[in-house]
C-alpha positions in Angstrom: -11.8 17.4 -17.6 -14.0 14.5 -16.6 -13.3 12.8 -20.0 -9.6 13.3 -19.6 -9.7 11.9 -16.1 -11.8 8.9 -17.2 -9.4 8.2 -20.1 -6.5 8.3 -17.6 -8.4 6.1 -15.1 -9.1 3.5 -17.7 -5.4 3.2 -18.3 -4.3 3.5 -14.7 -2.0 0.5 -14.8 0.1 2.1 -17.5 -0.1 5.5 -15.9 1.3 4.1 -12.6 4.2 2.3 -14.4 5.1 5.3 -16.4 4.7 7.7 -13.5 7.0 5.8 -11.2 9.8 6.0 -13.8 9.1 9.6 -14.7 9.2 10.7 -11.0 12.9 9.6 -10.8 14.0 11.8 -13.6 11.9 14.9 -13.1 13.0 16.5 -9.8 11.2 19.8 -10.1 7.8 18.8 -8.6 9.6 17.1 -5.8 11.1 20.3 -4.6 7.8 22.0 -4.7 6.1 19.2 -2.8 8.9 18.6 -0.3 7.7 17.6 3.1 4.2 16.7 1.9 4.5 12.9 2.2 2.1 12.7 5.2 -0.5 14.8 3.3 -0.4 12.4 0.3 -0.7 9.4 2.5 -3.9 10.8 4.0 -5.2 11.8 0.5 -4.5 8.4 -1.1 -6.0 6.5 1.9 -9.0 8.8 1.9 -9.6 8.5 -1.8 -9.6 4.7 -1.5 -12.2 4.9 1.3 -14.3 7.4 -0.6 -15.1 4.8 -3.2 -16.8 2.6 -0.7 -19.7 2.8 1.7 -17.8 2.3 5.0 -21.0 1.6 6.9 -22.1 -1.1 4.5 -18.6 -2.7 4.5 -18.5 -2.7 8.3 -22.0 -4.2 8.6 -21.2 -6.9 6.2 -17.9 -7.6 7.9 -19.3 -8.0 11.4 -20.9 -11.3 10.8 -19.3 -13.8 13.3 -17.8 -16.2 10.8 -16.7 -13.4 8.4 -15.2 -11.3 11.2 -13.2 -14.3 12.5 -11.9 -15.0 9.0 -11.0 -11.3 8.4 -9.3 -10.9 11.8 -7.4 -14.1 11.3 -6.1 -12.9 7.9 -5.4 -9.4 9.2 -3.5 -10.9 12.1 -1.5 -13.1 9.8 -0.7 -10.2 7.5 0.2 -7.6 10.1 1.4 -9.6 13.1 2.7 -13.0 11.9 4.3 -11.8 8.7 6.6 -9.2 10.4 7.6 -11.9 12.9 8.5 -14.3 10.1 10.3 -11.6 8.1 12.2 -10.5 11.3 13.3 -14.0 12.1 14.5 -14.7 8.5 16.2 -11.3 8.1 18.0 -11.6 11.5 19.2 -15.1 10.6 20.6 -13.9 7.2 22.6 -11.1 8.9 21.4 -8.3 6.7 21.7 -4.6 7.7 19.7 -3.5 10.8 18.2 -0.7 8.7 16.8 -3.3 6.3 15.4 -5.4 9.2 13.7 -2.3 10.6 12.2 -1.4 7.2 11.0 -5.0 6.7 9.2 -4.9 10.0 7.6 -1.6 9.4 6.4 -2.6 6.0 5.2 -6.1 7.0 3.3 -4.7 10.0 1.5 -2.1 7.8 -2.0 -2.7 6.4 -2.6 -3.6 2.8 -2.1 -0.8 0.3 -5.2 1.4 -0.1 -5.1 0.9 -3.8 -5.1 -2.9 -3.5 -8.8 -3.0 -4.3 -8.1 -1.1 -7.5 -5.3 -3.5 -8.4 -7.7 -6.4 -7.8 -10.3 -4.9 -10.1 -7.6 -4.5 -12.8 -6.7 -8.1 -12.5 -10.2 -9.6 -12.2 -9.6 -10.7 -8.5 -11.9 -10.5 -5.5 -11.9 -6.8 -4.9 -14.6 -6.9 -2.2 -12.6 -9.3 -0.1 -9.5 -7.2 -0.5 -11.5 -4.2 0.5 -12.7 -5.7 3.7 -9.2 -6.7 4.8 -7.7 -3.4 3.8 -10.3 -1.4 5.8 -10.0 -3.7 8.8 -6.2 -3.6 8.6 -6.2 0.2 8.3 -8.3 0.6 11.5 -6.2 -1.9 13.4 -2.8 -0.4 12.2 -2.6 2.4 14.8 -2.6 -0.2 17.5 -0.9 -3.2 16.0 2.0 -1.5 14.1 3.5 0.3 17.1 3.2 -2.8 19.3 4.7 -5.2 16.8 7.5 -2.7 16.0 8.3 -2.3 19.7 8.2 -6.0 20.3 10.5 -6.9 17.5 12.8 -3.8 17.2 12.9 -2.6 20.8 14.8 0.6 21.4 15.5 0.9 17.6 12.0 2.4 17.2 12.8 6.1 17.3 9.6 7.3 19.0 7.5 6.1 22.0 4.7 3.6 21.3 2.0 6.0 22.5 3.3 8.7 20.1 3.3 6.3 17.2 -0.2 5.2 18.0 -1.3 8.8 18.1 0.4 9.7 14.8 -1.0 6.7 13.0 -4.5 7.3 14.5 -4.4 10.9 13.2 -3.3 9.9 9.7 -5.9 7.2 9.3 -8.7 9.0 11.2 -8.3 12.1 9.1 -8.4 10.0 5.9 -11.6 8.2 7.1 -13.4 11.4 8.2 -12.4 13.1 4.9 -13.7 10.1 2.9 -17.1 10.1 4.8 -17.5 13.9 4.2 -16.6 13.7 0.5 -18.8 10.7 -0.1 -21.7 12.5 1.6 -21.2 15.6 -0.5 -20.9 13.8 -3.9 -23.2 10.9 -3.2 -22.6 7.3 -4.1 -24.4 7.5 -7.4 -22.1 10.3 -8.7 -19.0 8.4 -7.4 -20.2 5.2 -9.2 -21.1 7.1 -12.4 -17.7 8.7 -12.6 -15.7 5.7 -11.3 -13.1 5.9 -14.1 -12.6 9.7 -13.4 -12.0 8.8 -9.7 -9.4 6.3 -10.9 -7.8 9.1 -12.9 -7.7 11.3 -9.8 -6.2 8.5 -7.7 -3.6 7.8 -10.4 -2.5 11.5 -10.4 -2.3 11.5 -6.6 -0.3 8.3 -6.6 2.2 9.8 -9.0 2.3 13.2 -7.2 3.1 11.3 -4.0 6.2 9.9 -5.7 7.9 13.3 -6.3 8.6 14.3 -2.7 9.4 10.6 -1.9 11.9 10.4 -4.7 13.5 13.8 -4.0 17.2 13.3 -3.8 16.9 9.6 -4.5 19.4 9.5 -7.3 22.0 11.2 -5.2 21.4 8.8 -2.3 21.7 5.8 -4.7 24.9 7.3 -6.1 26.3 7.8 -2.6 25.6 4.2 -1.6 25.1 2.0 -4.7 25.7 -1.3 -3.0 23.1 -0.5 -0.3 20.6 0.7 -2.9 21.1 -2.5 -5.0 20.6 -4.7 -1.9 17.5 -2.7 -1.1 16.1 -3.0 -4.6 16.5 -6.8 -4.5 14.9 -6.9 -1.1 11.8 -4.9 -2.0 11.3 -7.0 -5.1 11.5 -10.2 -3.0 9.0 -9.0 -0.3 6.6 -7.5 -2.8 6.4 -9.3 -6.2 8.3 -12.3 -4.8 5.8 -12.8 -2.0 2.9 -12.4 -4.4 4.2 -14.9 -7.0 5.3 -17.4 -4.4 2.1 -17.4 -2.4 -0.4 -17.4 -5.3 -0.3 -21.1 -6.1 -1.0 -21.9 -2.4 -3.6 -19.2 -2.0 -5.4 -20.2 -5.2 -5.5 -23.8 -4.1 -7.0 -22.8 -0.7 -9.5 -20.1 -1.9 -9.7 -20.1 -5.7 -8.2 -17.8 -8.2 -10.2 -14.6 -7.3 -10.0 -14.7 -3.5 -6.6 -16.5 -3.5 -5.2 -14.0 -5.9 -6.5 -11.1 -3.8 -4.8 -12.6 -0.8 -1.5 -12.8 -2.5 -1.8 -9.3 -3.8 -2.4 -7.8 -0.4 0.3 -9.9 1.1 2.9 -8.3 -1.1 1.5 -4.8 -1.4 1.5 -2.9 1.9 1.0 0.7 2.8 4.8 1.1 3.5 4.5 4.9 3.4 2.3 4.8 6.5 5.4 4.0 8.6 7.5 6.6 6.9 4.8 9.2 7.5 4.4 8.4 11.2 8.1 8.2 12.1 10.9 10.8 12.4 12.8 11.4 9.1 15.1 8.5 8.3 17.1 8.5 5.0 17.6 4.8 4.9 13.9 4.0 5.5 13.1 6.6 2.8 15.3 4.8 0.3 13.6 1.5 1.1 10.1 2.9 0.8 11.0 4.8 -2.4 12.3 1.7 -4.1 9.4 -0.3 -2.7 7.1 1.7 -5.0 8.6 0.2 -8.1 7.4 -3.4 -7.7 4.2 -2.0 -6.2 3.4 0.3 -9.2 4.3 -2.5 -11.6 2.0 -5.0 -9.9 -1.0 -4.6 -12.2 1.2 -5.2 -15.3 3.3 -8.0 -14.0 0.8 -10.0 -11.9 -1.6 -10.3 -14.8 0.8 -12.9 -16.2 0.8 -14.8 -12.9 -3.0 -14.8 -12.2 -4.1 -15.0 -15.8 -6.0 -11.7 -15.8 -7.7 -10.4 -19.0 -5.3 -8.1 -20.9 -7.0 -5.0 -22.2 -10.4 -4.8 -20.6 -9.3 -4.7 -17.0 -11.0 -2.0 -15.1 -9.2 0.0 -12.5 -11.5 0.4 -9.4 
């Protein structure tokens, strides 16, 4: 079992790309896992946290200069970016549902797997990790406030309730990660790192099945809306990464600049979905958002110039 998981983990970038396509055409698991999206959000966030020593990361991150840098970047990602996206989207006159989805996604913290993606691409994974952890702990407070500020009454739940829901999701993931890390020990986790990558890949793919449940029917019912959504998620994910990379590389070098571009485009969009009441249009957006996200390790290697075969996945 360990060997099989390690083999899968060493090929995580291909497993994710194949898995996101397979999940569209294999509806059976989705029916069995229906309603489990919040659970998988907690599991995936917790697995990402399990791989790290949260205490060490927090101690390293609280240095005054480092903290100012990280807070500035987290603020740019999770506060300034949704404001910019909201302004541009409102000016273009796109559908209100798309504007709402853009705000929820841009206000979300970096994807928990962003660190693994950085390792696959030879980017600054430690830097991405610090921003991801900081963003995850800030999200229960910043996401609801930003959403309420920009969307007003379009937010379907009260700010306090959204704060509570996000806090429970992220808090549960963090507590589970600390317990699992204490039980296994850091040496075991490091020794079987590829096996953990394999487990994470399986969970990432399993998460897709309930998310994609009924997706083909929804696309068939509203093909024009689905096409617009597909174009939009590619622009805000891969488009943002590709467009920002030359600037970020010039400012911070290939490794740190590339990591910045990657976390700019890859957000934990499912966090908003899991914390809000069911919304079919938001579900379509988050589902289609997974495609550029899961293809990031394969596509961005051509942009950042990552090594081809020897990339290691977290």
